[in-house]
All heavy atoms as a GROMACS GRO file, in nm:
protein
  649
    1MET      N    1  11.454  10.320  11.782
    1MET     CA    2  11.333  10.396  11.726
    1MET      C    3  11.206  10.322  11.766
    1MET      O    4  11.193  10.207  11.734
    1MET     CB    5  11.346  10.408  11.585
    1MET     CG    6  11.230  10.482  11.514
    1MET     SD    7  11.270  10.508  11.338
    1MET     CE    8  11.112  10.505  11.275
    2GLY      N    9  11.122  10.397  11.833
    2GLY     CA   10  10.991  10.340  11.882
    2GLY      C   11  10.884  10.391  11.778
    2GLY      O   12  10.901  10.478  11.700
    3ILE      N   13  10.766  10.328  11.793
    3ILE     CA   14  10.652  10.365  11.710
    3ILE      C   15  10.546  10.419  11.808
    3ILE      O   16  10.512  10.356  11.908
    3ILE     CB   17  10.595  10.242  11.637
    3ILE    CG1   18  10.695  10.186  11.548
    3ILE    CG2   19  10.467  10.275  11.570
    3ILE    CD1   20  10.660  10.050  11.490
    4GLY      N   21  10.493  10.533  11.777
    4GLY     CA   22  10.386  10.596  11.855
    4GLY      C   23  10.272  10.618  11.762
    4GLY      O   24  10.287  10.681  11.651
    5ILE      N   25  10.152  10.571  11.794
    5ILE     CA   26  10.035  10.584  11.707
    5ILE      C   27   9.926  10.650  11.790
    5ILE      O   28   9.894  10.608  11.901
    5ILE     CB   29   9.982  10.445  11.657
    5ILE    CG1   30  10.099  10.380  11.575
    5ILE    CG2   31   9.858  10.466  11.573
    5ILE    CD1   32  10.076  10.231  11.553
    6VAL      N   33   9.859  10.752  11.736
    6VAL     CA   34   9.749  10.828  11.802
    6VAL      C   35   9.638  10.836  11.698
    6VAL      O   36   9.664  10.891  11.589
    6VAL     CB   37   9.791  10.968  11.854
    6VAL    CG1   38   9.674  11.041  11.910
    6VAL    CG2   39   9.902  10.954  11.951
    7VAL      N   40   9.524  10.782  11.738
    7VAL     CA   41   9.402  10.804  11.655
    7VAL      C   42   9.312  10.910  11.719
    7VAL      O   43   9.279  10.897  11.838
    7VAL     CB   44   9.322  10.670  11.649
    7VAL    CG1   45   9.204  10.682  11.560
    7VAL    CG2   46   9.414  10.550  11.591
    8GLN      N   47   9.282  11.011  11.642
    8GLN     CA   48   9.208  11.125  11.684
    8GLN      C   49   9.088  11.141  11.594
    8GLN      O   50   9.086  11.118  11.484
    8GLN     CB   51   9.284  11.252  11.685
    8GLN     CG   52   9.412  11.250  11.774
    8GLN     CD   53   9.489  11.386  11.758
    8GLN    OE1   54   9.545  11.411  11.649
    8GLN    NE2   55   9.510  11.448  11.867
    9ASP      N   56   8.980  11.196  11.656
    9ASP     CA   57   8.869  11.236  11.572
    9ASP      C   58   8.888  11.373  11.514
    9ASP      O   59   8.992  11.434  11.536
    9ASP     CB   60   8.738  11.228  11.651
    9ASP     CG   61   8.724  11.322  11.766
    9ASP    OD1   62   8.806  11.417  11.775
    9ASP    OD2   63   8.637  11.306  11.858
   10ASP      N   64   8.783  11.421  11.445
   10ASP     CA   65   8.808  11.550  11.375
   10ASP      C   66   8.812  11.672  11.470
   10ASP      O   67   8.852  11.781  11.434
   10ASP     CB   68   8.698  11.574  11.276
   10ASP     CG   69   8.551  11.570  11.332
   10ASP    OD1   70   8.540  11.527  11.445
   10ASP    OD2   71   8.461  11.608  11.256
   11SER      N   72   8.774  11.646  11.595
   11SER     CA   73   8.792  11.752  11.709
   11SER      C   74   8.926  11.744  11.772
   11SER      O   75   8.957  11.831  11.849
   11SER     CB   76   8.686  11.739  11.803
   11SER     OG   77   8.553  11.749  11.752
   12GLY      N   78   9.008  11.641  11.739
   12GLY     CA   79   9.132  11.628  11.806
   12GLY      C   80   9.131  11.539  11.929
   12GLY      O   81   9.240  11.523  11.997
   13ASP      N   82   9.018  11.495  11.967
   13ASP     CA   83   9.007  11.405  12.081
   13ASP      C   84   9.073  11.271  12.048
   13ASP      O   85   9.051  11.210  11.942
   13ASP     CB   86   8.864  11.378  12.122
   13ASP     CG   87   8.796  11.503  12.178
   13ASP    OD1   88   8.862  11.587  12.238
   13ASP    OD2   89   8.672  11.517  12.152
   14VAL      N   90   9.149  11.215  12.148
   14VAL     CA   91   9.220  11.089  12.130
   14VAL      C   92   9.123  10.980  12.146
   14VAL      O   93   9.054  10.964  12.252
   14VAL     CB   94   9.339  11.078  12.226
   14VAL    CG1   95   9.404  10.939  12.218
   14VAL    CG2   96   9.442  11.188  12.205
   15LEU      N   97   9.120  10.891  12.044
   15LEU     CA   98   9.024  10.774  12.049
   15LEU      C   99   9.097  10.649  12.075
   15LEU      O  100   9.038  10.550  12.130
   15LEU     CB  101   8.944  10.770  11.916
   15LEU     CG  102   8.869  10.888  11.878
   15LEU    CD1  103   8.809  10.869  11.738
   15LEU    CD2  104   8.760  10.928  11.977
   16ALA      N  105   9.220  10.641  12.047
   16ALA     CA  106   9.302  10.519  12.063
   16ALA      C  107   9.448  10.555  12.050
   16ALA      O  108   9.481  10.654  11.979
   16ALA     CB  109   9.266  10.407  11.966
   17ALA      N  110   9.530  10.478  12.121
   17ALA     CA  111   9.680  10.512  12.112
   17ALA      C  112   9.756  10.380  12.130
   17ALA      O  113   9.705  10.277  12.191
   17ALA     CB  114   9.722  10.604  12.215
   18LEU      N  115   9.873  10.371  12.071
   18LEU     CA  116   9.963  10.254  12.080
   18LEU      C  117  10.106  10.304  12.078
   18LEU      O  118  10.143  10.392  12.010
   18LEU     CB  119   9.934  10.164  11.956
   18LEU     CG  120  10.034  10.045  11.940
   18LEU    CD1  121  10.012   9.937  12.051
   18LEU    CD2  122  10.022   9.985  11.804
   19SER      N  123  10.183  10.245  12.162
   19SER     CA  124  10.331  10.267  12.167
   19SER      C  125  10.397  10.134  12.170
   19SER      O  126  10.357  10.036  12.247
   19SER     CB  127  10.367  10.341  12.298
   19SER     OG  128  10.504  10.364  12.304
   20GLU      N  129  10.496  10.115  12.074
   20GLU     CA  130  10.570   9.988  12.063
   20GLU      C  131  10.712  10.020  12.052
   20GLU      O  132  10.751  10.119  12.010
   20GLU     CB  133  10.524   9.911  11.936
   20GLU     CG  134  10.392   9.847  11.953
   20GLU     CD  135  10.375   9.751  11.836
   20GLU    OE1  136  10.459   9.726  11.743
   20GLU    OE2  137  10.260   9.686  11.826
   21PRO      N  138  10.799   9.919  12.097
   21PRO     CA  139  10.939   9.932  12.074
   21PRO      C  140  10.971   9.941  11.924
   21PRO      O  141  10.889   9.905  11.838
   21PRO     CB  142  11.000   9.799  12.134
   21PRO     CG  143  10.896   9.744  12.216
   21PRO     CD  144  10.768   9.794  12.169
   22GLY      N  145  11.088   9.978  11.894
   22GLY     CA  146  11.118  10.014  11.759
   22GLY      C  147  11.123   9.908  11.648
   22GLY      O  148  11.124   9.791  11.672
   23VAL      N  149  11.117   9.963  11.532
   23VAL     CA  150  11.150   9.896  11.410
   23VAL      C  151  11.295   9.935  11.378
   23VAL      O  152  11.316  10.049  11.333
   23VAL     CB  153  11.057   9.938  11.287
   23VAL    CG1  154  11.094   9.866  11.166
   23VAL    CG2  155  10.913   9.908  11.325
   24ASN      N  156  11.392   9.849  11.398
   24ASN     CA  157  11.532   9.887  11.392
   24ASN      C  158  11.607   9.842  11.265
   24ASN      O  159  11.716   9.877  11.247
   24ASN     CB  160  11.608   9.839  11.519
   24ASN     CG  161  11.549   9.908  11.645
   24ASN    OD1  162  11.527  10.028  11.635
   24ASN    ND2  163  11.531   9.836  11.744
   25ASP      N  164  11.537   9.762  11.188
   25ASP     CA  165  11.604   9.718  11.074
   25ASP      C  166  11.574   9.798  10.947
   25ASP      O  167  11.486   9.881  10.952
   25ASP     CB  168  11.574   9.561  11.047
   25ASP     CG  169  11.425   9.536  11.056
   25ASP    OD1  170  11.351   9.626  11.098
   25ASP    OD2  171  11.385   9.426  11.021
   26GLY      N  172  11.652   9.781  10.848
   26GLY     CA  173  11.627   9.863  10.721
   26GLY      C  174  11.664  10.007  10.733
   26GLY      O  175  11.718  10.051  10.838
   27ASN      N  176  11.646  10.080  10.622
   27ASN     CA  177  11.681  10.220  10.620
   27ASN      C  178  11.566  10.307  10.670
   27ASN      O  179  11.459  10.252  10.707
   27ASN     CB  180  11.728  10.263  10.478
   27ASN     CG  181  11.625  10.237  10.377
   27ASN    OD1  182  11.499  10.232  10.404
   27ASN    ND2  183  11.656  10.248  10.244
   28ASN      N  184  11.574  10.436  10.654
   28ASN     CA  185  11.466  10.527  10.707
   28ASN      C  186  11.335  10.500  10.638
   28ASN      O  187  11.228  10.500  10.693
   28ASN     CB  188  11.511  10.676  10.693
   28ASN     CG  189  11.558  10.726  10.824
   28ASN    OD1  190  11.548  10.669  10.919
   28ASN    ND2  191  11.599  10.857  10.809
   29THR      N  192  11.340  10.483  10.503
   29THR     CA  193  11.222  10.463  10.423
   29THR      C  194  11.152  10.336  10.464
   29THR      O  195  11.041  10.328  10.489
   29THR     CB  196  11.258  10.461  10.285
   29THR    OG1  197  11.320  10.587  10.244
   29THR    CG2  198  11.133  10.443  10.192
   30TRP      N  199  11.238  10.224  10.481
   30TRP     CA  200  11.176  10.096  10.523
   30TRP      C  201  11.112  10.102  10.663
   30TRP      O  202  11.008  10.051  10.678
   30TRP     CB  203  11.286   9.988  10.520
   30TRP     CG  204  11.229   9.852  10.525
   30TRP    CD1  205  11.206   9.771  10.419
   30TRP    CD2  206  11.188   9.777  10.640
   30TRP    NE1  207  11.149   9.652  10.455
   30TRP    CE2  208  11.142   9.653  10.593
   30TRP    CE3  209  11.192   9.802  10.773
   30TRP    CZ2  210  11.091   9.550  10.672
   30TRP    CZ3  211  11.141   9.698  10.863
   30TRP    CH2  212  11.094   9.583  10.811
   31ARG      N  213  11.182  10.170  10.753
   31ARG     CA  214  11.126  10.183  10.895
   31ARG      C  215  11.002  10.260  10.896
   31ARG      O  216  10.900  10.221  10.966
   31ARG     CB  217  11.232  10.244  10.986
   31ARG     CG  218  11.348  10.147  11.019
   31ARG     CD  219  11.438  10.200  11.121
   31ARG     NE  220  11.491  10.328  11.102
   31ARG     CZ  221  11.610  10.348  11.047
   31ARG    NH1  222  11.682  10.245  11.014
   31ARG    NH2  223  11.654  10.472  11.024
   32MET      N  224  10.993  10.368  10.819
   32MET     CA  225  10.872  10.449  10.810
   32MET      C  226  10.754  10.371  10.754
   32MET      O  227  10.646  10.366  10.804
   32MET     CB  228  10.895  10.574  10.725
   32MET     CG  229  10.772  10.663  10.715
   32MET     SD  230  10.719  10.737  10.873
   32MET     CE  231  10.848  10.857  10.891
   33ALA      N  232  10.782  10.297  10.641
   33ALA     CA  233  10.675  10.221  10.583
   33ALA      C  234  10.628  10.106  10.672
   33ALA      O  235  10.508  10.081  10.687
   33ALA     CB  236  10.726  10.151  10.445
   34LYS      N  237  10.721  10.043  10.749
   34LYS     CA  238  10.683   9.938  10.843
   34LYS      C  239  10.601  10.001  10.961
   34LYS      O  240  10.497   9.938  11.000
   34LYS     CB  241  10.810   9.869  10.900
   34LYS     CG  242  10.787   9.764  11.005
   34LYS     CD  243  10.722   9.641  10.935
   34LYS     CE  244  10.710   9.532  11.037
   34LYS     NZ  245  10.637   9.420  10.984
   35ALA      N  246  10.631  10.120  11.010
   35ALA     CA  247  10.557  10.181  11.113
   35ALA      C  248  10.415  10.220  11.062
   35ALA      O  249  10.319  10.193  11.127
   35ALA     CB  250  10.635  10.312  11.162
   36ILE      N  251  10.405  10.254  10.940
   36ILE     CA  252  10.269  10.286  10.881
   36ILE      C  253  10.192  10.165  10.869
   36ILE      O  254  10.071  10.161  10.904
   36ILE     CB  255  10.290  10.355  10.743
   36ILE    CG1  256  10.345  10.496  10.755
   36ILE    CG2  257  10.156  10.356  10.674
   36ILE    CD1  258  10.391  10.558  10.628
   37LEU      N  259  10.257  10.055  10.824
   37LEU     CA  260  10.176   9.933  10.818
   37LEU      C  261  10.125   9.882  10.954
   37LEU      O  262  10.005   9.843  10.971
   37LEU     CB  263  10.265   9.817  10.759
   37LEU     CG  264  10.194   9.678  10.737
   37LEU    CD1  265  10.072   9.693  10.650
   37LEU    CD2  266  10.297   9.582  10.681
   38ILE      N  267  10.206   9.893  11.059
   38ILE     CA  268  10.172   9.865  11.194
   38ILE      C  269  10.048   9.954  11.236
   38ILE      O  270   9.953   9.908  11.299
   38ILE     CB  271  10.286   9.873  11.297
   38ILE    CG1  272  10.392   9.758  11.261
   38ILE    CG2  273  10.238   9.866  11.437
   38ILE    CD1  274  10.529   9.780  11.335
   39ALA      N  275  10.067  10.090  11.198
   39ALA     CA  276   9.961  10.176  11.240
   39ALA      C  277   9.823  10.148  11.172
   39ALA      O  278   9.720  10.152  11.234
   39ALA     CB  279  10.005  10.318  11.201
   40PHE      N  280   9.834  10.113  11.042
   40PHE     CA  281   9.714  10.083  10.962
   40PHE      C  282   9.644   9.949  11.026
   40PHE      O  283   9.521   9.953  11.046
   40PHE     CB  284   9.741  10.064  10.817
   40PHE     CG  285   9.745  10.193  10.746
   40PHE    CD1  286   9.763  10.317  10.803
   40PHE    CD2  287   9.728  10.189  10.603
   40PHE    CE1  288   9.762  10.431  10.735
   40PHE    CE2  289   9.731  10.307  10.534
   40PHE     CZ  290   9.744  10.435  10.595
   41HIS      N  291   9.725   9.856  11.059
   41HIS     CA  292   9.668   9.731  11.114
   41HIS      C  293   9.608   9.767  11.250
   41HIS      O  294   9.498   9.716  11.286
   41HIS     CB  295   9.771   9.624  11.127
   41HIS     CG  296   9.792   9.550  10.998
   41HIS    ND1  297   9.701   9.463  10.945
   41HIS    CD2  298   9.902   9.554  10.916
   41HIS    CE1  299   9.747   9.422  10.832
   41HIS    NE2  300   9.867   9.473  10.806
   42PHE      N  301   9.669   9.849  11.329
   42PHE     CA  302   9.620   9.896  11.457
   42PHE      C  303   9.488   9.962  11.434
   42PHE      O  304   9.388   9.932  11.516
   42PHE     CB  305   9.712   9.985  11.530
   42PHE     CG  306   9.658  10.044  11.656
   42PHE    CD1  307   9.637   9.967  11.772
   42PHE    CD2  308   9.623  10.175  11.666
   42PHE    CE1  309   9.594  10.025  11.894
   42PHE    CE2  310   9.576  10.237  11.781
   42PHE     CZ  311   9.562  10.160  11.887
   43CYS      N  312   9.470  10.056  11.349
   43CYS     CA  313   9.347  10.119  11.320
   43CYS      C  314   9.235  10.018  11.282
   43CYS      O  315   9.126  10.024  11.330
   43CYS     CB  316   9.369  10.221  11.208
   43CYS     SG  317   9.457  10.365  11.259
   44VAL      N  318   9.261   9.936  11.187
   44VAL     CA  319   9.160   9.832  11.144
   44VAL      C  320   9.124   9.738  11.262
   44VAL      O  321   9.002   9.721  11.284
   44VAL     CB  322   9.217   9.758  11.027
   44VAL    CG1  323   9.126   9.645  10.991
   44VAL    CG2  324   9.226   9.844  10.906
   45ASP      N  325   9.221   9.697  11.337
   45ASP     CA  326   9.198   9.602  11.453
   45ASP      C  327   9.121   9.666  11.558
   45ASP      O  328   9.044   9.594  11.637
   45ASP     CB  329   9.330   9.552  11.509
   45ASP     CG  330   9.402   9.457  11.410
   45ASP    OD1  331   9.343   9.417  11.312
   45ASP    OD2  332   9.524   9.425  11.445
   46THR      N  333   9.123   9.807  11.573
   46THR     CA  334   9.044   9.873  11.674
   46THR      C  335   8.915   9.932  11.619
   46THR      O  336   8.848  10.001  11.692
   46THR     CB  337   9.129   9.980  11.737
   46THR    OG1  338   9.183  10.064  11.645
   46THR    CG2  339   9.236   9.917  11.819
   47GLY      N  340   8.884   9.898  11.495
   47GLY     CA  341   8.758   9.934  11.440
   47GLY      C  342   8.753  10.063  11.359
   47GLY      O  343   8.647  10.111  11.320
   48PHE      N  344   8.870  10.123  11.326
   48PHE     CA  345   8.871  10.237  11.240
   48PHE      C  346   8.906  10.196  11.099
   48PHE      O  347   9.013  10.144  11.072
   48PHE     CB  348   8.974  10.339  11.298
   48PHE     CG  349   8.948  10.383  11.428
   48PHE    CD1  350   9.009  10.322  11.539
   48PHE    CD2  351   8.856  10.485  11.456
   48PHE    CE1  352   8.985  10.361  11.670
   48PHE    CE2  353   8.835  10.522  11.583
   48PHE     CZ  354   8.900  10.468  11.693
   49HIS      N  355   8.813  10.218  11.012
   49HIS     CA  356   8.835  10.174  10.873
   49HIS      C  357   8.848  10.302  10.774
   49HIS      O  358   8.866  10.278  10.655
   49HIS     CB  359   8.721  10.084  10.826
   49HIS     CG  360   8.716   9.956  10.914
   49HIS    ND1  361   8.795   9.852  10.888
   49HIS    CD2  362   8.642   9.928  11.025
   49HIS    CE1  363   8.771   9.761  10.975
   49HIS    NE2  364   8.678   9.807  11.056
   50SER      N  365   8.843  10.412  10.827
   50SER     CA  366   8.867  10.529  10.747
   50SER      C  367   8.963  10.618  10.821
   50SER      O  368   8.931  10.656  10.938
   50SER     CB  369   8.733  10.607  10.716
   50SER     OG  370   8.760  10.721  10.645
   51PHE      N  371   9.075  10.652  10.768
   51PHE     CA  372   9.181  10.730  10.836
   51PHE      C  373   9.260  10.809  10.745
   51PHE      O  374   9.263  10.789  10.627
   51PHE     CB  375   9.270  10.646  10.931
   51PHE     CG  376   9.292  10.510  10.873
   51PHE    CD1  377   9.388  10.485  10.776
   51PHE    CD2  378   9.216  10.402  10.919
   51PHE    CE1  379   9.413  10.361  10.730
   51PHE    CE2  380   9.249  10.273  10.868
   51PHE     CZ  381   9.350  10.255  10.776
   52ILE      N  382   9.324  10.916  10.795
   52ILE     CA  383   9.409  11.007  10.721
   52ILE      C  384   9.549  10.981  10.778
   52ILE      O  385   9.573  10.990  10.893
   52ILE     CB  386   9.374  11.148  10.732
   52ILE    CG1  387   9.230  11.172  10.665
   52ILE    CG2  388   9.473  11.242  10.672
   52ILE    CD1  389   9.176  11.309  10.703
   53LEU      N  390   9.636  10.955  10.686
   53LEU     CA  391   9.784  10.933  10.735
   53LEU      C  392   9.857  11.068  10.727
   53LEU      O  393   9.850  11.138  10.619
   53LEU     CB  394   9.843  10.834  10.637
   53LEU     CG  395  10.005  10.822  10.642
   53LEU    CD1  396  10.038  10.760  10.778
   53LEU    CD2  397  10.056  10.738  10.530
   54GLU      N  398   9.929  11.097  10.835
   54GLU     CA  399  10.014  11.215  10.841
   54GLU      C  400  10.164  11.153  10.838
   54GLU      O  401  10.193  11.079  10.923
   54GLU     CB  402   9.994  11.301  10.948
   54GLU     CG  403   9.862  11.371  10.943
   54GLU     CD  404   9.839  11.470  11.062
   54GLU    OE1  405   9.936  11.495  11.136
   54GLU    OE2  406   9.728  11.518  11.072
   55CYS      N  407  10.240  11.183  10.734
   55CYS     CA  408  10.377  11.121  10.726
   55CYS      C  409  10.469  11.230  10.682
   55CYS      O  410  10.446  11.304  10.578
   55CYS     CB  411  10.368  11.010  10.627
   55CYS     SG  412  10.526  10.931  10.597
   56SER      N  413  10.588  11.235  10.748
   56SER     CA  414  10.687  11.337  10.712
   56SER      C  415  10.786  11.289  10.603
   56SER      O  416  10.869  11.372  10.560
   56SER     CB  417  10.769  11.375  10.839
   56SER     OG  418  10.830  11.261  10.898
   57ASN      N  419  10.768  11.168  10.566
   57ASN     CA  420  10.864  11.110  10.467
   57ASN      C  421  10.804  11.117  10.331
   57ASN      O  422  10.724  11.038  10.287
   57ASN     CB  423  10.907  10.965  10.503
   57ASN     CG  424  11.012  10.909  10.419
   57ASN    OD1  425  11.007  10.923  10.294
   57ASN    ND2  426  11.110  10.840  10.479
   58ALA      N  427  10.844  11.213  10.250
   58ALA     CA  428  10.793  11.243  10.122
   58ALA      C  429  10.812  11.119  10.027
   58ALA      O  430  10.720  11.100   9.948
   58ALA     CB  431  10.841  11.372  10.057
   59GLY      N  432  10.917  11.053  10.036
   59GLY     CA  433  10.948  10.935   9.957
   59GLY      C  434  10.839  10.824   9.976
   59GLY      O  435  10.793  10.767   9.879
   60VAL      N  436  10.814  10.793  10.102
   60VAL     CA  437  10.709  10.700  10.135
   60VAL      C  438  10.582  10.738  10.081
   60VAL      O  439  10.497  10.660  10.035
   60VAL     CB  440  10.710  10.665  10.285
   60VAL    CG1  441  10.598  10.569  10.315
   60VAL    CG2  442  10.844  10.601  10.325
   61VAL      N  443  10.547  10.865  10.107
   61VAL     CA  444  10.411  10.915  10.054
   61VAL      C  445  10.396  10.906   9.909
   61VAL      O  446  10.297  10.859   9.855
   61VAL     CB  447  10.390  11.068  10.101
   61VAL    CG1  448  10.266  11.122  10.039
   61VAL    CG2  449  10.386  11.075  10.247
   62SER      N  450  10.498  10.937   9.835
   62SER     CA  451  10.505  10.923   9.695
   62SER      C  452  10.485  10.777   9.651
   62SER      O  453  10.411  10.744   9.559
   62SER     CB  454  10.635  10.984   9.631
   62SER     OG  455  10.634  10.963   9.493
   63LEU      N  456  10.551  10.687   9.718
   63LEU     CA  457  10.536  10.545   9.687
   63LEU      C  458  10.390  10.497   9.716
   63LEU      O  459  10.329  10.424   9.639
   63LEU     CB  460  10.632  10.463   9.768
   63LEU     CG  461  10.779  10.474   9.730
   63LEU    CD1  462  10.866  10.407   9.832
   63LEU    CD2  463  10.802  10.404   9.596
   64LEU      N  464  10.336  10.541   9.832
   64LEU     CA  465  10.198  10.505   9.865
   64LEU      C  466  10.098  10.555   9.769
   64LEU      O  467   9.994  10.498   9.743
   64LEU     CB  468  10.166  10.543  10.003
   64LEU     CG  469  10.236  10.477  10.120
   64LEU    CD1  470  10.215  10.540  10.244
   64LEU    CD2  471  10.195  10.326  10.121
   65GLN      N  472  10.121  10.676   9.714
   65GLN     CA  473  10.027  10.736   9.622
   65GLN      C  474  10.048  10.680   9.480
   65GLN      O  475   9.961  10.709   9.390
   65GLN     CB  476  10.047  10.886   9.615
   65GLN     CG  477  10.009  10.955   9.747
   65GLN     CD  478  10.034  11.099   9.754
   65GLN    OE1  479  10.123  11.153   9.686
   65GLN    NE2  480   9.950  11.173   9.834
   66GLY      N  481  10.145  10.594   9.461
   66GLY     CA  482  10.170  10.536   9.333
   66GLY      C  483  10.243  10.635   9.236
   66GLY      O  484  10.244  10.600   9.117
   67ASP      N  485  10.294  10.740   9.282
   67ASP     CA  486  10.362  10.827   9.193
   67ASP      C  487  10.503  10.793   9.167
   67ASP      O  488  10.566  10.836   9.068
   67ASP     CB  489  10.383  10.973   9.268
   67ASP     CG  490  10.246  11.035   9.298
   67ASP    OD1  491  10.151  11.002   9.225
   67ASP    OD2  492  10.238  11.115   9.389
   68SER      N  493  10.564  10.690   9.240
   68SER     CA  494  10.693  10.646   9.217
   68SER      C  495  10.692  10.498   9.208
   68SER      O  496  10.604  10.431   9.263
   68SER     CB  497  10.790  10.690   9.326
   68SER     OG  498  10.794  10.818   9.352
   69LYS      N  499  10.786  10.443   9.138
   69LYS     CA  500  10.806  10.294   9.139
   69LYS      C  501  10.906  10.254   9.240
   69LYS      O  502  11.000  10.326   9.273
   69LYS     CB  503  10.852  10.246   9.002
   69LYS     CG  504  10.759  10.263   8.887
   69LYS     CD  505  10.740  10.143   8.816
   69LYS     CE  506  10.638  10.161   8.708
   69LYS     NZ  507  10.534  10.053   8.702
   70CYS      N  508  10.885  10.136   9.303
   70CYS     CA  509  10.970  10.095   9.408
   70CYS      C  510  11.049   9.965   9.360
   70CYS      O  511  10.972   9.866   9.329
   70CYS     CB  512  10.892  10.059   9.532
   70CYS     SG  513  11.000  10.020   9.676
   71TYR      N  514  11.169   9.965   9.360
   71TYR     CA  515  11.248   9.857   9.304
   71TYR      C  516  11.335   9.785   9.417
   71TYR      O  517  11.419   9.704   9.386
   71TYR     CB  518  11.343   9.903   9.194
   71TYR     CG  519  11.272   9.957   9.074
   71TYR    CD1  520  11.262  10.095   9.062
   71TYR    CD2  521  11.203   9.871   8.984
   71TYR    CE1  522  11.189  10.143   8.952
   71TYR    CE2  523  11.137   9.924   8.878
   71TYR     CZ  524  11.129  10.060   8.860
   71TYR     OH  525  11.061  10.111   8.753
   72ILE      N  526  11.301   9.810   9.540
   72ILE     CA  527  11.379   9.744   9.645
   72ILE      C  528  11.289   9.667   9.736
   72ILE      O  529  11.168   9.652   9.708
   72ILE     CB  530  11.445   9.859   9.730
   72ILE    CG1  531  11.336   9.961   9.790
   72ILE    CG2  532  11.544   9.935   9.652
   72ILE    CD1  533  11.402  10.061   9.891
   73GLU      N  534  11.341   9.600   9.836
   73GLU     CA  535  11.257   9.516   9.922
   73GLU      C  536  11.143   9.585   9.989
   73GLU      O  537  11.057   9.516  10.046
   73GLU     CB  538  11.354   9.456  10.026
   73GLU     CG  539  11.398   9.557  10.124
   73GLU     CD  540  11.492   9.486  10.230
   73GLU    OE1  541  11.600   9.448  10.183
   73GLU    OE2  542  11.448   9.484  10.346
   74LEU      N  543  11.137   9.712   9.981
   74LEU     CA  544  11.026   9.789  10.038
   74LEU      C  545  10.899   9.765   9.961
   74LEU      O  546  10.793   9.789  10.025
   74LEU     CB  547  11.067   9.936  10.035
   74LEU     CG  548  10.977  10.044  10.091
   74LEU    CD1  549  10.970  10.020  10.241
   74LEU    CD2  550  11.029  10.176  10.061
   75GLU      N  551  10.906   9.718   9.847
   75GLU     CA  552  10.774   9.704   9.771
   75GLU      C  553  10.667   9.632   9.835
   75GLU      O  554  10.552   9.670   9.835
   75GLU     CB  555  10.806   9.656   9.620
   75GLU     CG  556  10.675   9.652   9.546
   75GLU     CD  557  10.702   9.632   9.394
   75GLU    OE1  558  10.817   9.606   9.350
   75GLU    OE2  559  10.604   9.624   9.327
   76TRP      N  560  10.700   9.517   9.893
   76TRP     CA  561  10.603   9.428   9.958
   76TRP      C  562  10.524   9.496  10.065
   76TRP      O  563  10.411   9.486  10.089
   76TRP     CB  564  10.667   9.296  10.010
   76TRP     CG  565  10.750   9.310  10.124
   76TRP    CD1  566  10.881   9.338  10.128
   76TRP    CD2  567  10.705   9.309  10.268
   76TRP    NE1  568  10.928   9.348  10.265
   76TRP    CE2  569  10.825   9.332  10.346
   76TRP    CE3  570  10.584   9.295  10.324
   76TRP    CZ2  571  10.816   9.336  10.488
   76TRP    CZ3  572  10.582   9.300  10.470
   76TRP    CH2  573  10.694   9.320  10.549
   77ILE      N  574  10.604   9.588  10.142
   77ILE     CA  575  10.537   9.658  10.255
   77ILE      C  576  10.446   9.766  10.205
   77ILE      O  577  10.342   9.794  10.253
   77ILE     CB  578  10.634   9.699  10.359
   77ILE    CG1  579  10.574   9.727  10.493
   77ILE    CG2  580  10.715   9.828  10.315
   77ILE    CD1  581  10.671   9.742  10.604
   78ILE      N  582  10.483   9.836  10.098
   78ILE     CA  583  10.407   9.941  10.036
   78ILE      C  584  10.274   9.877   9.985
   78ILE      O  585  10.167   9.930  10.006
   78ILE     CB  586  10.483  10.012   9.915
   78ILE    CG1  587  10.606  10.089   9.970
   78ILE    CG2  588  10.389  10.099   9.840
   78ILE    CD1  589  10.570  10.204  10.064
   79ARG      N  590  10.287   9.757   9.918
   79ARG     CA  591  10.167   9.699   9.866
   79ARG      C  592  10.071   9.656   9.988
   79ARG      O  593   9.948   9.670   9.978
   79ARG     CB  594  10.199   9.571   9.787
   79ARG     CG  595  10.279   9.601   9.655
   79ARG     CD  596  10.193   9.695   9.561
   79ARG     NE  597  10.279   9.735   9.463
   79ARG     CZ  598  10.300   9.866   9.433
   79ARG    NH1  599  10.232   9.957   9.500
   79ARG    NH2  600  10.378   9.907   9.342
   80ASN      N  601  10.134   9.608  10.094
   80ASN     CA  602  10.052   9.561  10.209
   80ASN      C  603   9.976   9.682  10.272
   80ASN      O  604   9.864   9.671  10.314
   80ASN     CB  605  10.132   9.497  10.318
   80ASN     CG  606  10.173   9.356  10.281
   80ASN    OD1  607  10.105   9.290  10.204
   80ASN    ND2  608  10.283   9.305  10.348
   81ILE      N  609  10.045   9.800  10.281
   81ILE     CA  610   9.982   9.918  10.328
   81ILE      C  611   9.858   9.961  10.238
   81ILE      O  612   9.751   9.986  10.287
   81ILE     CB  613  10.082  10.038  10.335
   81ILE    CG1  614  10.184  10.005  10.455
   81ILE    CG2  615  10.009  10.171  10.371
   81ILE    CD1  616  10.295  10.104  10.451
   82GLN      N  617   9.885   9.960  10.109
   82GLN     CA  618   9.782   9.993  10.017
   82GLN      C  619   9.662   9.903  10.021
   82GLN      O  620   9.545   9.939   9.987
   82GLN     CB  621   9.839  10.008   9.872
   82GLN     CG  622   9.934  10.116   9.858
   82GLN     CD  623  10.012  10.113   9.719
   82GLN    OE1  624  10.026  10.006   9.666
   82GLN    NE2  625  10.047  10.230   9.672
   83ASP      N  626   9.685   9.779  10.060
   83ASP     CA  627   9.578   9.678  10.063
   83ASP      C  628   9.502   9.672  10.192
   83ASP      O  629   9.399   9.600  10.202
   83ASP     CB  630   9.640   9.536  10.025
   83ASP     CG  631   9.677   9.524   9.889
   83ASP    OD1  632   9.635   9.609   9.805
   83ASP    OD2  633   9.758   9.439   9.857
   84VAL      N  634   9.539   9.749  10.299
   84VAL     CA  635   9.464   9.740  10.426
   84VAL      C  636   9.326   9.794  10.404
   84VAL      O  637   9.309   9.902  10.346
   84VAL     CB  638   9.549   9.820  10.533
   84VAL    CG1  639   9.458   9.832  10.659
   84VAL    CG2  640   9.680   9.754  10.567
   85GLU      N  641   9.234   9.718  10.450
   85GLU     CA  642   9.093   9.764  10.440
   85GLU      C  643   9.033   9.769  10.575
   85GLU      O  644   9.042   9.696  10.663
   85GLU     CB  645   9.017   9.665  10.344
   85GLU     CG  646   9.062   9.663  10.210
   85GLU     CD  647   8.994   9.568  10.122
   85GLU    OE1  648   8.889   9.517  10.164
   85GLU    OE2  649   9.031   9.551  10.013
   0.00000   0.00000   0.00000
């Protein structure tokens, strides 16, 4: 599984992009959370400090919004994503 990141402006123009080999460990939720963390770090590192996440994994979205508690090893990555500035 690879990671593809596209940063677009409100007109849909591509401002930055990244493609990396996969995050192959963990379950689907862990892999999605890890990909989001990589994407957030990419955005910050390239100068984007305000962004909207589009994610198809409702479980990860719920965890990020604080609607659910996380009791597995995924918690550290959820906290890291929430702390990206």
